[in-house]
C-alpha positions, 0 to 999 in steps of 0.5 A, spaced: 500 500 500 502 506 498 504 511 504 499 516 501 493 511 501 494 509 508 489 512 513 488 510 521 482 505 519 488 500 516 491 500 523 485 497 526 480 500 531 484 499 537 490 502 535 491 509 539 493 515 535 494 522 539 499 528 540 504 529 545 506 535 549 510 537 555 509 542 560 515 547 560 515 547 553 507 550 552 504 552 558 508 559 560 505 563 566 512 561 569 511 565 575 503 565 576 498 562 581 504 560 586 508 556 581 515 555 583 522 555 579 524 549 575 531 548 573 529 550 566 526 557 569 533 557 571 537 555 565 534 559 560 536 565 564 544 563 563 548 566 558 548 563 551 544 557 554 538 558 549 539 559 542 537 567 540 536 568 548 529 565 547 525 565 554 519 560 556 516 565 560 510 565 556 511 560 551 505 558 547 501 560 553 497 554 554 496 555 561 491 561 559 489 558 552 488 550 553 481 550 551 482 553 545 488 548 543 483 542 546 478 545 541 483 545 535 485 538 537 477 536 537 477 539 530 483 535 528 479 528 530 485 527 535 482 523 541 488 522 545 492 528 548 499 527 552 501 532 556 506 533 562 505 535 570 509 541 572 512 539 578 513 546 581 506 548 579 504 542 584 509 543 589 513 549 588 519 547 592 519 540 590 516 537 597 511 540 602 505 544 601 501 543 595 499 549 590 491 548 590 491 553 584 496 548 580 491 542 582 485 546 579 489 548 573 490 540 571 483 538 573 481 544 568 485 541 563 483 534 564 475 536 564 476 540 558 479 534 554 473 529 557 468 534 555 471 534 548 472 526 547 479 526 548 483 521 553 488 525 557 495 521 558 499 524 563 507 524 563 509 525 571 516 528 569 518 531 563 525 534 565 522 540 569 525 539 576 524 544 582 530 548 583 529 547 590 531 540 589 537 541 584 540 546 590 540 539 594 543 535 588 537 534 584 538 527 580 545 526 583 542 525 590 539 519 592 533 523 596 530 524 590 526 517 591 523 520 597 521 527 593 519 523 587 515 519 591 511 525 594 510 528 587 507 522 584 503 520 590 500 527 590 498 527 582 495 520 583 490 522 588 489 529 585 488 526 578 487 519 578 480 518 578 479 521 571 486 519 568 487 512 565 493 513 562 500 515 565 507 515 564 512 516 569 519 519 566 520 522 559 526 520 556 531 519 562 537 518 557 536 525 555 535 529 561 541 525 565 545 525 559 544 532 556 543 535 563 548 531 568 554 529 563 554 534 557 551 540 560 547 542 554 540 542 558 538 544 565 541 544 570 547 544 566 552 539 570 557 535 566 562 529 568 561 522 569 561 523 577 554 527 576 551 522 570 552 516 573 548 517 580 543 521 576 542 515 571 541 510 577 536 514 581 532 515 575 532 508 574 529 507 581 524 513 581 522 510 574 520 503 577 518 506 584 513 511 580 510 505 577 509 501 583 506 507 587 501 508 581 499 501 581 498 501 588 493 507 588 490 507 581 489 499 580 485 500 574 490 505 570 495 503 564 502 505 566 508 506 562 514 510 561 518 513 555 525 512 552 528 516 547 531 511 541 535 511 535 537 506 530 545 506 531 549 503 525 556 503 524 559 509 519 564 504 516 563 497 515 570 496 519 571 492 526 573 499 530 566 502 527 562 496 529 565 496 536 563 503 537 556 503 534 555 497 539 557 501 545 553 507 543 547 503 542 548 500 549 548 507 552 543 510 548 538 505 547 539 499 552 541 503 559 534 504 562 530 499 559 534 493 561 535 494 568 527 496 568 526 489 565 530 485 570 536 485 565 541 489 569 545 495 566 549 493 559 556 493 563 559 488 558 558 493 552 560 499 556 565 497 561 565 504 564 558 503 567 561 498 572 562 505 576 555 505 577 556 500 583 558 505 587 551 508 587 548 501 588 545 499 594 543 492 596 536 490 593 537 496 588 537 492 582 530 488 584 527 495 586 529 497 579 524 493 575 517 494 574 512 490 569 509 496 565 503 496 561 506 499 556 513 502 553 513 509 550 518 509 544 520 516 542 524 516 535 526 521 530 532 519 526 538 514 526 545 515 528 552 513 524 557 512 529 565 512 528 570 510 533 574 516 536 580 515 540 579 522 543 572 521 546 573 519 553 570 512 556 566 510 550 571 511 544 565 513 539 562 519 536 556 521 532 557 523 525 553 529 524 547 528 518 550 534 515 556 531 514 553 525 510 550 528 504 543 525 507 536 529 508 536 532 514 531 536 519 532 543 522 535 539 528 540 536 523 537 529 524 537 525 518 530 523 515 530 516 515 523 513 516 526 505 516 529 507 523 522 507 527 521 500 524 527 498 526 526 500 533 520 497 534 523 491 531 529 491 536 524 493 543 519 487 540 525 482 541 524 484 549 519 478 551 518 482 558 515 488 554 507 488 554 506 493 549 509 498 545 506 505 543 510 510 539 509 516 544 513 521 540 515 522 532 515 528 528 520 533 525 522 540 525 523 544 519 523 552 517 515 553 516 513 560 513 506 563 513 504 565 506 497 568 505 495 565 511 497 558 510 503 554 512 505 549 506 509 544 510 510 539 505 517 536 508 513 535 515 507 532 511 512 527 507 516 525 514 509 523 517 507 519 512 513 515 511 514 514 518 507 512 519 508 507 513 514 504 517 509 503 523 504 500 519 509 495 516 511 493 523 504 492 525 503 488 519 509 484 521 506 482 527 511 486 531 508 489 538 506 496 536 499 499 539 499 506 538 502 513 535 503 520 538 505 526 533 510 530 536 507 535 537 501 539 537 503 546 536 510 549 535 513 550 542 519 552 546 524 547 544 529 547 550 536 549 548 533 551 541 528 556 543 523 557 538 528 556 532 525 549 531 518 548 529 515 541 530 508 543 531 502 541 526 499 548 528 504 554 527 504 559 532 506 566 531 510 567 538 509 575 538 501 574 537 500 567 539 495 566 533 494 559 531 494 557 524 493 549 522 499 547 517 498 543 511 501 537 515 495 538 521 490 538 515 493 532 513 493 528 519 486 530 521 484 527 514 488 521 516 484 520 522 477 521 520 478 516 514 
């Protein structure tokens, strides 16, 4: 079947379609109604941290315009909406006194979704750690298990009666790697001494969050999400193949395998042996949880080459812009088979109950002309990647849903407002919403 002939009905009635967002990227109202300061509020104020010195104080103003955006979702035939809870909007200092205005906001969002026939999907943690907790060490401090337990419990009790679908963490490899090793994301920490404890504590919190939700919400469907990219050797030689194997273990296996009871991939990445300094008796059992589903978030593939100068890994990514391939504005290769291969890879884990693509999308340079946004590159991207998901499903692989990243253009972390991923264009001066050609296509795809 040609990609242009596909529509949602070909995937079956039980296949889940939706869009994904994140609180910090869309909400704005950064200091309104009792919200506390997050690490991203702090990081965006640092010099040279964000492209063009962009700020997220207003972002898409979803905090005030959520009903408008949810009505747009309904008009696009979108039945499932994934959004995250801002930790500091609920617990301004991370623990202690609950901000009732924050609880009311998310209850209003949930009510609006249900009113318009849209299923709310909650992500508990999408990177916006309270600054007050980061001041105590953040993810490097083992006390985060207690802090995260409190946050999860508050959210489960506040929203659990009306929300069926929950995700514990969003892409732990990214927020630990970019935030605690490379320093390019909040909180801007670097070096292995920060990365390793952050990794282990995130794995523990991931499982503990699942257990808390299972205990308090026995009928909920509970998952967690992982970033993943197809990893291949740049050249077909022993050194590049070995480097690619190490990169795959780090980027694709580091968080899923301990969750499944398989331990950390120490054999392929020997430096991970240093995790033992942070592992206490019984921890590896505490790392495991039987999630109802696993969210995969795929955008591209990476080519890996051996590099003597890269510490610990001896491997580095060869940028897409240096490989003469089609790229997005993020300098990510457009390679649709990558999403098929990642579904195939994770389907090989017999312990995984169900796979849902919880993010997939692309950033391109979008322009409004005569009141329209003709984003054919994104439209083609979505058609081609969805066709690969269909191929996986037809072959009996374990995939049961697909969420587009993202509904509206937003604050794209260190890229600021430069990288537009939305099905809906936002003029960040006027906040006017304009449905793009890709959004119109997705609405037809879902309707048909």
